[in-house]
C-alpha positions in Angstrom: 69.7 -41.9 224.9 72.1 -44.8 225.1 69.7 -46.9 227.2 66.9 -46.3 224.6 69.2 -47.3 221.7 70.3 -50.4 223.6 66.7 -51.4 224.3 65.6 -50.9 220.7 68.7 -52.8 219.5 67.9 -55.7 221.8 64.3 -56.0 220.6 64.9 -55.5 216.8 65.6 -58.7 214.9 67.5 -58.5 211.6 65.4 -58.8 208.5 66.7 -61.4 206.1 65.5 -61.0 202.5 66.3 -63.4 199.8 68.1 -61.8 196.9 66.0 -61.8 193.7 67.2 -63.9 190.8 67.3 -60.8 188.7 69.8 -59.1 191.0 71.9 -62.2 191.3 72.0 -62.4 187.5 73.5 -58.9 187.3 76.1 -59.9 189.9 77.0 -63.1 188.0 77.3 -61.2 184.7 79.6 -58.6 186.2 81.7 -61.3 187.8 82.0 -63.1 184.4 83.0 -59.9 182.7 85.6 -59.1 185.3 87.1 -62.6 184.9 87.1 -62.2 181.2 88.9 -58.8 181.4 91.5 -60.3 183.7 92.1 -63.2 181.4 92.4 -61.0 178.4 94.7 -58.6 180.2 97.0 -61.5 181.3 97.2 -62.7 177.7 98.1 -59.2 176.4 100.9 -58.9 179.0 102.6 -62.1 177.7 102.3 -61.4 174.0 105.7 -60.5 172.5 106.0 -56.9 171.3 107.3 -56.4 167.8 109.2 -53.3 166.7 107.8 -50.7 164.5 106.9 -51.8 161.0 108.5 -49.5 158.3 107.2 -49.7 154.8 109.3 -48.2 152.1 107.9 -45.1 150.6 105.5 -44.3 153.4 106.1 -41.9 156.2 105.5 -43.2 159.8 
């Protein structure tokens, strides 16, 4: 069995297919969204946190 697999492996060439522009667009969109989420997350982490706002006459 190993000899047969080795023979087939030696004769089979890899098939290279170009990626379709539609598929690449999906990857690009996801990459841009991830980058945007990271940038927004970094900004949120550096924003100062204010204490609770208490308005007179209203319950929290």
